[in-house]
VEXMIZA-444724 format. One record per residue: residue in three letters; residue number from 0; x, y, z of N, C-alpha, C in turn. Coordinates in steps of 0.05 Angstrom, whole numbers. Layout:
+-----+-----+--------+--------+--------+--------+--------+--------+--------+--------+--------+
: res :   n :   n.c1 :   n.c2 :   n.c3 :  ca.c1 :  ca.c2 :  ca.c3 :   c.c1 :   c.c2 :   c.c3 :
+-----+-----+--------+--------+--------+--------+--------+--------+--------+--------+--------+
: ALA : NUM :      X :      Y :      Z :      X :      Y :      Z :      X :      Y :      Z :
...
+-----+-----+--------+--------+--------+--------+--------+--------+--------+--------+--------+
END
This chain:
+-----+-----+--------+--------+--------+--------+--------+--------+--------+--------+--------+
: res :   n :   n.c1 :   n.c2 :   n.c3 :  ca.c1 :  ca.c2 :  ca.c3 :   c.c1 :   c.c2 :   c.c3 :
+-----+-----+--------+--------+--------+--------+--------+--------+--------+--------+--------+
: UNK :   0 :   1420 :   1229 :   2136 :   1401 :   1249 :   2141 :   1397 :   1254 :   2171 :
: UNK :   1 :   1396 :   1233 :   2186 :   1393 :   1236 :   2215 :   1418 :   1249 :   2227 :
: UNK :   2 :   1442 :   1243 :   2215 :   1466 :   1254 :   2226 :   1467 :   1285 :   2222 :
: UNK :   3 :   1456 :   1295 :   2201 :   1456 :   1324 :   2196 :   1438 :   1338 :   2216 :
: UNK :   4 :   1416 :   1326 :   2224 :   1399 :   1338 :   2245 :   1413 :   1339 :   2272 :
: UNK :   5 :   1426 :   1317 :   2279 :   1441 :   1316 :   2304 :   1463 :   1336 :   2304 :
: UNK :   6 :   1478 :   1338 :   2282 :   1500 :   1358 :   2280 :   1489 :   1386 :   2283 :
: UNK :   7 :   1467 :   1393 :   2270 :   1455 :   1419 :   2272 :   1447 :   1425 :   2301 :
: UNK :   8 :   1435 :   1406 :   2314 :   1427 :   1409 :   2342 :   1452 :   1415 :   2360 :
: UNK :   9 :   1474 :   1401 :   2355 :   1498 :   1406 :   2371 :   1510 :   1434 :   2366 :
: UNK :  10 :   1509 :   1443 :   2341 :   1520 :   1469 :   2334 :   1503 :   1491 :   2347 :
: UNK :  11 :   1476 :   1488 :   2346 :   1458 :   1508 :   2359 :   1463 :   1508 :   2389 :
: UNK :  12 :   1465 :   1485 :   2402 :   1470 :   1484 :   2431 :   1497 :   1496 :   2438 :
: UNK :  13 :   1517 :   1491 :   2422 :   1544 :   1503 :   2427 :   1543 :   1533 :   2425 :
: UNK :  14 :   1530 :   1543 :   2404 :   1528 :   1572 :   2400 :   1512 :   1585 :   2423 :
: UNK :  15 :   1491 :   1573 :   2432 :   1475 :   1584 :   2454 :   1492 :   1586 :   2479 :
: UNK :  16 :   1509 :   1566 :   2484 :   1527 :   1567 :   2507 :   1547 :   1589 :   2505 :
: UNK :  17 :   1556 :   1595 :   2481 :   1576 :   1616 :   2477 :   1565 :   1644 :   2480 :
: UNK :  18 :   1539 :   1647 :   2477 :   1527 :   1674 :   2478 :   1524 :   1684 :   2506 :
: UNK :  19 :   1528 :   1667 :   2526 :   1526 :   1676 :   2553 :   1551 :   1693 :   2560 :
: UNK :  20 :   1547 :   1718 :   2567 :   1569 :   1735 :   2574 :   1570 :   1740 :   2604 :
: UNK :  21 :   1593 :   1741 :   2615 :   1595 :   1746 :   2644 :   1584 :   1775 :   2650 :
: UNK :  22 :   1571 :   1778 :   2672 :   1560 :   1804 :   2679 :   1574 :   1815 :   2704 :
: UNK :  23 :   1577 :   1841 :   2704 :   1588 :   1855 :   2727 :   1568 :   1877 :   2734 :
: UNK :  24 :   1561 :   1879 :   2759 :   1543 :   1900 :   2767 :   1557 :   1918 :   2788 :
: UNK :  25 :   1552 :   1944 :   2786 :   1564 :   1963 :   2804 :   1542 :   1981 :   2816 :
: UNK :  26 :   1542 :   1984 :   2843 :   1522 :   2001 :   2856 :   1536 :   2018 :   2876 :
: UNK :  27 :   1527 :   2043 :   2878 :   1538 :   2062 :   2897 :   1536 :   2052 :   2925 :
: UNK :  28 :   1557 :   2054 :   2941 :   1557 :   2046 :   2969 :   1557 :   2071 :   2987 :
: UNK :  29 :   1578 :   2089 :   2983 :   1580 :   2113 :   2999 :   1591 :   2136 :   2981 :
: UNK :  30 :   1586 :   2160 :   2989 :   1596 :   2183 :   2974 :   1601 :   2206 :   2993 :
: UNK :  31 :   1616 :   2225 :   2984 :   1620 :   2250 :   2999 :   1649 :   2255 :   3006 :
: UNK :  32 :   1653 :   2270 :   3028 :   1679 :   2277 :   3037 :   1690 :   2254 :   3055 :
: UNK :  33 :   1716 :   2249 :   3053 :   1727 :   2227 :   3069 :   1755 :   2235 :   3080 :
: UNK :  34 :   1765 :   2219 :   3098 :   1792 :   2221 :   3108 :   1805 :   2195 :   3102 :
: UNK :  35 :   1832 :   2195 :   3099 :   1847 :   2171 :   3093 :   1876 :   2175 :   3099 :
: UNK :  36 :   1891 :   2154 :   3101 :   1920 :   2155 :   3103 :   1932 :   2152 :   3075 :
: UNK :  37 :   1951 :   2169 :   3068 :   1965 :   2166 :   3043 :   1989 :   2148 :   3048 :
: UNK :  38 :   1989 :   2125 :   3035 :   2010 :   2106 :   3040 :   2033 :   2108 :   3019 :
: UNK :  39 :   2026 :   2115 :   2995 :   2046 :   2115 :   2973 :   2035 :   2132 :   2950 :
: UNK :  40 :   2053 :   2147 :   2938 :   2045 :   2162 :   2914 :   2070 :   2163 :   2896 :
: UNK :  41 :   2066 :   2163 :   2870 :   2088 :   2165 :   2851 :   2092 :   2194 :   2844 :
: UNK :  42 :   2116 :   2203 :   2844 :   2122 :   2231 :   2837 :   2112 :   2237 :   2809 :
: UNK :  43 :   2097 :   2259 :   2807 :   2086 :   2267 :   2781 :   2061 :   2252 :   2773 :
: UNK :  44 :   2052 :   2235 :   2790 :   2028 :   2219 :   2785 :   2008 :   2224 :   2807 :
: UNK :  45 :   1984 :   2233 :   2801 :   1965 :   2239 :   2822 :   1951 :   2214 :   2833 :
: UNK :  46 :   1958 :   2190 :   2823 :   1947 :   2166 :   2833 :   1964 :   2157 :   2857 :
: UNK :  47 :   1951 :   2151 :   2879 :   1965 :   2143 :   2903 :   1951 :   2120 :   2916 :
: UNK :  48 :   1965 :   2107 :   2934 :   1953 :   2085 :   2950 :   1944 :   2097 :   2976 :
: UNK :  49 :   1919 :   2093 :   2984 :   1910 :   2103 :   3009 :   1897 :   2080 :   3025 :
: UNK :  50 :   1895 :   2085 :   3051 :   1883 :   2064 :   3068 :   1867 :   2078 :   3090 :
: UNK :  51 :   1853 :   2062 :   3105 :   1836 :   2072 :   3127 :   1817 :   2094 :   3118 :
: UNK :  52 :   1803 :   2089 :   3096 :   1784 :   2108 :   3084 :   1759 :   2109 :   3102 :
: UNK :  53 :   1751 :   2133 :   3110 :   1727 :   2136 :   3126 :   1712 :   2160 :   3116 :
: UNK :  54 :   1687 :   2156 :   3107 :   1670 :   2178 :   3099 :   1661 :   2194 :   3123 :
: UNK :  55 :   1665 :   2221 :   3121 :   1658 :   2238 :   3144 :   1634 :   2256 :   3139 :
: UNK :  56 :   1626 :   2259 :   3114 :   1603 :   2275 :   3107 :   1592 :   2265 :   3081 :
: UNK :  57 :   1570 :   2250 :   3083 :   1558 :   2238 :   3059 :   1540 :   2258 :   3045 :
: UNK :  58 :   1553 :   2277 :   3032 :   1539 :   2299 :   3018 :   1551 :   2303 :   2990 :
: UNK :  59 :   1535 :   2314 :   2972 :   1545 :   2321 :   2946 :   1556 :   2350 :   2945 :
: UNK :  60 :   1553 :   2364 :   2967 :   1564 :   2391 :   2969 :   1591 :   2389 :   2984 :
: UNK :  61 :   1613 :   2396 :   2971 :   1640 :   2392 :   2981 :   1654 :   2419 :   2983 :
: UNK :  62 :   1668 :   2424 :   3006 :   1683 :   2450 :   3008 :   1706 :   2451 :   2988 :
: UNK :  63 :   1708 :   2472 :   2973 :   1729 :   2476 :   2954 :   1753 :   2488 :   2969 :
: UNK :  64 :   1768 :   2470 :   2981 :   1791 :   2478 :   2998 :   1814 :   2458 :   2994 :
: UNK :  65 :   1838 :   2468 :   2992 :   1862 :   2451 :   2990 :   1862 :   2432 :   3014 :
: UNK :  66 :   1868 :   2407 :   3009 :   1868 :   2386 :   3029 :   1842 :   2370 :   3031 :
: UNK :  67 :   1822 :   2378 :   3016 :   1797 :   2363 :   3016 :   1799 :   2337 :   3000 :
: UNK :  68 :   1787 :   2316 :   3011 :   1785 :   2291 :   2997 :   1755 :   2285 :   2994 :
: UNK :  69 :   1748 :   2277 :   2970 :   1720 :   2270 :   2965 :   1718 :   2249 :   2943 :
: UNK :  70 :   1696 :   2235 :   2943 :   1693 :   2214 :   2923 :   1671 :   2195 :   2930 :
: UNK :  71 :   1674 :   2170 :   2922 :   1653 :   2150 :   2925 :   1665 :   2122 :   2927 :
: UNK :  72 :   1650 :   2105 :   2940 :   1657 :   2077 :   2939 :   1633 :   2062 :   2926 :
: UNK :  73 :   1639 :   2040 :   2914 :   1617 :   2025 :   2901 :   1622 :   1995 :   2904 :
: UNK :  74 :   1600 :   1980 :   2905 :   1601 :   1952 :   2908 :   1601 :   1939 :   2880 :
: UNK :  75 :   1617 :   1918 :   2877 :   1620 :   1904 :   2852 :   1611 :   1875 :   2856 :
: UNK :  76 :   1593 :   1866 :   2840 :   1585 :   1838 :   2840 :   1588 :   1826 :   2812 :
: UNK :  77 :   1592 :   1800 :   2811 :   1596 :   1787 :   2785 :   1625 :   1782 :   2780 :
: UNK :  78 :   1633 :   1788 :   2755 :   1660 :   1781 :   2746 :   1680 :   1804 :   2751 :
: UNK :  79 :   1705 :   1797 :   2757 :   1726 :   1817 :   2758 :   1729 :   1829 :   2729 :
: UNK :  80 :   1735 :   1854 :   2728 :   1736 :   1867 :   2701 :   1754 :   1891 :   2702 :
: UNK :  81 :   1754 :   1906 :   2680 :   1769 :   1931 :   2676 :   1749 :   1953 :   2671 :
: UNK :  82 :   1753 :   1976 :   2685 :   1736 :   1999 :   2680 :   1753 :   2024 :   2676 :
: UNK :  83 :   1741 :   2045 :   2669 :   1754 :   2071 :   2668 :   1742 :   2089 :   2689 :
: UNK :  84 :   1758 :   2100 :   2706 :   1749 :   2121 :   2725 :   1754 :   2148 :   2713 :
: UNK :  85 :   1734 :   2164 :   2710 :   1737 :   2190 :   2697 :   1724 :   2211 :   2715 :
: UNK :  86 :   1738 :   2234 :   2718 :   1728 :   2257 :   2733 :   1728 :   2280 :   2714 :
: UNK :  87 :   1705 :   2293 :   2711 :   1704 :   2319 :   2696 :   1699 :   2341 :   2715 :
: UNK :  88 :   1710 :   2364 :   2710 :   1708 :   2387 :   2728 :   1711 :   2413 :   2713 :
: UNK :  89 :   1705 :   2436 :   2726 :   1710 :   2461 :   2712 :   1739 :   2464 :   2704 :
: UNK :  90 :   1745 :   2477 :   2682 :   1773 :   2480 :   2672 :   1791 :   2491 :   2694 :
: UNK :  91 :   1815 :   2479 :   2696 :   1836 :   2489 :   2714 :   1862 :   2489 :   2698 :
: UNK :  92 :   1880 :   2507 :   2706 :   1906 :   2510 :   2691 :   1928 :   2498 :   2708 :
: UNK :  93 :   1941 :   2478 :   2696 :   1964 :   2466 :   2709 :   1988 :   2485 :   2706 :
: UNK :  94 :   1998 :   2496 :   2728 :   2020 :   2516 :   2726 :   2046 :   2504 :   2716 :
: UNK :  95 :   2050 :   2478 :   2719 :   2075 :   2466 :   2710 :   2076 :   2464 :   2679 :
: UNK :  96 :   2053 :   2458 :   2667 :   2052 :   2454 :   2638 :   2039 :   2477 :   2624 :
: UNK :  97 :   2024 :   2494 :   2638 :   2009 :   2515 :   2626 :   1984 :   2506 :   2612 :
: UNK :  98 :   1978 :   2480 :   2613 :   1955 :   2468 :   2599 :   1930 :   2471 :   2616 :
: UNK :  99 :   1908 :   2477 :   2602 :   1882 :   2476 :   2615 :   1872 :   2447 :   2614 :
: UNK : 100 :   1861 :   2438 :   2636 :   1850 :   2411 :   2637 :   1822 :   2412 :   2649 :
: UNK : 101 :   1805 :   2394 :   2639 :   1777 :   2394 :   2650 :   1768 :   2365 :   2656 :
: UNK : 102 :   1787 :   2347 :   2655 :   1781 :   2319 :   2663 :   1806 :   2303 :   2667 :
: UNK : 103 :   1804 :   2282 :   2682 :   1825 :   2262 :   2686 :   1811 :   2235 :   2684 :
: UNK : 104 :   1826 :   2216 :   2673 :   1815 :   2188 :   2672 :   1838 :   2168 :   2673 :
: UNK : 105 :   1832 :   2145 :   2682 :   1851 :   2123 :   2683 :   1837 :   2097 :   2684 :
: UNK : 106 :   1851 :   2076 :   2674 :   1841 :   2049 :   2674 :   1844 :   2038 :   2702 :
: UNK : 107 :   1824 :   2022 :   2710 :   1824 :   2010 :   2737 :   1814 :   1981 :   2736 :
: UNK : 108 :   1831 :   1963 :   2745 :   1821 :   1935 :   2748 :   1805 :   1934 :   2773 :
: UNK : 109 :   1781 :   1922 :   2772 :   1764 :   1919 :   2795 :   1758 :   1890 :   2800 :
: UNK : 110 :   1754 :   1883 :   2825 :   1747 :   1856 :   2833 :   1720 :   1858 :   2849 :
: UNK : 111 :   1708 :   1836 :   2853 :   1683 :   1836 :   2868 :   1689 :   1846 :   2896 :
: UNK : 112 :   1669 :   1860 :   2907 :   1672 :   1872 :   2933 :   1669 :   1902 :   2931 :
: UNK : 113 :   1682 :   1917 :   2949 :   1680 :   1946 :   2949 :   1704 :   1959 :   2936 :
: UNK : 114 :   1699 :   1979 :   2919 :   1720 :   1993 :   2906 :   1717 :   2023 :   2912 :
: UNK : 115 :   1740 :   2037 :   2915 :   1739 :   2065 :   2921 :   1749 :   2081 :   2897 :
: UNK : 116 :   1737 :   2105 :   2894 :   1744 :   2124 :   2872 :   1742 :   2152 :   2883 :
: UNK : 117 :   1765 :   2166 :   2886 :   1764 :   2192 :   2899 :   1784 :   2211 :   2887 :
: UNK : 118 :   1783 :   2236 :   2898 :   1801 :   2257 :   2889 :   1810 :   2272 :   2914 :
: UNK : 119 :   1836 :   2279 :   2914 :   1848 :   2295 :   2935 :   1858 :   2321 :   2924 :
: UNK : 120 :   1848 :   2343 :   2934 :   1856 :   2370 :   2925 :   1882 :   2376 :   2939 :
: UNK : 121 :   1904 :   2372 :   2926 :   1930 :   2375 :   2938 :   1944 :   2401 :   2931 :
: UNK : 122 :   1934 :   2416 :   2911 :   1947 :   2440 :   2902 :   1927 :   2463 :   2902 :
: UNK : 123 :   1937 :   2488 :   2906 :   1919 :   2511 :   2906 :   1904 :   2514 :   2879 :
: UNK : 124 :   1918 :   2508 :   2857 :   1906 :   2511 :   2830 :   1884 :   2491 :   2825 :
: UNK : 125 :   1881 :   2470 :   2842 :   1860 :   2450 :   2838 :   1834 :   2459 :   2853 :
: UNK : 126 :   1835 :   2480 :   2868 :   1812 :   2490 :   2882 :   1794 :   2504 :   2862 :
: UNK : 127 :   1776 :   2489 :   2850 :   1759 :   2499 :   2828 :   1730 :   2494 :   2836 :
: UNK : 128 :   1715 :   2514 :   2845 :   1687 :   2510 :   2851 :   1671 :   2503 :   2825 :
: UNK : 129 :   1650 :   2488 :   2829 :   1632 :   2481 :   2807 :   1625 :   2452 :   2808 :
: UNK : 130 :   1614 :   2442 :   2786 :   1605 :   2414 :   2784 :   1628 :   2396 :   2777 :
: UNK : 131 :   1632 :   2375 :   2793 :   1651 :   2354 :   2788 :   1636 :   2328 :   2784 :
: UNK : 132 :   1641 :   2313 :   2763 :   1626 :   2289 :   2757 :   1645 :   2265 :   2757 :
: UNK : 133 :   1639 :   2245 :   2774 :   1654 :   2220 :   2775 :   1639 :   2200 :   2758 :
: UNK : 134 :   1652 :   2187 :   2739 :   1639 :   2168 :   2722 :   1655 :   2142 :   2721 :
: UNK : 135 :   1641 :   2120 :   2722 :   1654 :   2094 :   2718 :   1644 :   2083 :   2692 :
: UNK : 136 :   1663 :   2077 :   2674 :   1657 :   2069 :   2647 :   1666 :   2040 :   2643 :
: UNK : 137 :   1647 :   2024 :   2634 :   1653 :   1995 :   2629 :   1644 :   1988 :   2601 :
: UNK : 138 :   1662 :   1978 :   2585 :   1655 :   1972 :   2557 :   1643 :   1995 :   2542 :
: UNK : 139 :   1654 :   2019 :   2545 :   1645 :   2044 :   2532 :   1618 :   2054 :   2542 :
: UNK : 140 :   1607 :   2043 :   2563 :   1582 :   2052 :   2574 :   1587 :   2063 :   2602 :
: UNK : 141 :   1575 :   2086 :   2608 :   1576 :   2097 :   2635 :   1556 :   2081 :   2652 :
: UNK : 142 :   1567 :   2066 :   2671 :   1550 :   2048 :   2687 :   1544 :   2060 :   2715 :
: UNK : 143 :   1559 :   2079 :   2723 :   1554 :   2092 :   2749 :   1566 :   2120 :   2748 :
: UNK : 144 :   1550 :   2139 :   2758 :   1559 :   2167 :   2758 :   1549 :   2181 :   2783 :
: UNK : 145 :   1565 :   2199 :   2792 :   1558 :   2215 :   2816 :   1568 :   2243 :   2812 :
: UNK : 146 :   1551 :   2263 :   2818 :   1559 :   2291 :   2815 :   1564 :   2304 :   2842 :
: UNK : 147 :   1584 :   2320 :   2844 :   1590 :   2335 :   2868 :   1592 :   2365 :   2860 :
: UNK : 148 :   1584 :   2382 :   2879 :   1587 :   2411 :   2875 :   1607 :   2421 :   2895 :
: UNK : 149 :   1629 :   2432 :   2885 :   1649 :   2444 :   2902 :   1642 :   2473 :   2906 :
: UNK : 150 :   1641 :   2481 :   2931 :   1634 :   2509 :   2938 :   1655 :   2521 :   2957 :
: UNK : 151 :   1661 :   2546 :   2952 :   1679 :   2560 :   2971 :   1664 :   2563 :   2997 :
: UNK : 152 :   1677 :   2556 :   3019 :   1664 :   2558 :   3045 :   1660 :   2588 :   3053 :
: UNK : 153 :   1639 :   2592 :   3067 :   1633 :   2619 :   3077 :   1641 :   2619 :   3106 :
: UNK : 154 :   1659 :   2637 :   3113 :   1669 :   2639 :   3141 :   1657 :   2662 :   3155 :
+-----+-----+--------+--------+--------+--------+--------+--------+--------+--------+--------+
END
């Protein structure tokens, strides 16, 4: 009889230990227009490696001009994990495929520290004024989001 009580206590203690899940927290660090060096890009893939990122205008109003870079950086604490970076924007037509697109997303491994998430308008057809939303999704939950408004500059 005493053995069954001890066994139950051990099972409950073991299950309580298993219920602890690692946590990862993400908080906005900087946002807006930035400059950077493009170190590497894969042909046909808009994902590239950049360095020397410097925010030059911490605003949510971004000029809708080819060559503009904008986005956000965020601080990660806790456990390394996998997230989805997703950008939604007004519909644009890819002239190579003829397809209309209104979002892009990709999986991103993140580690503790600072992580960058941005967009570079490299083609004329990507110059689409309107609301652009950057979302970071972790375990199917949007954990961080930032909205930008792209506007045609007035000269």
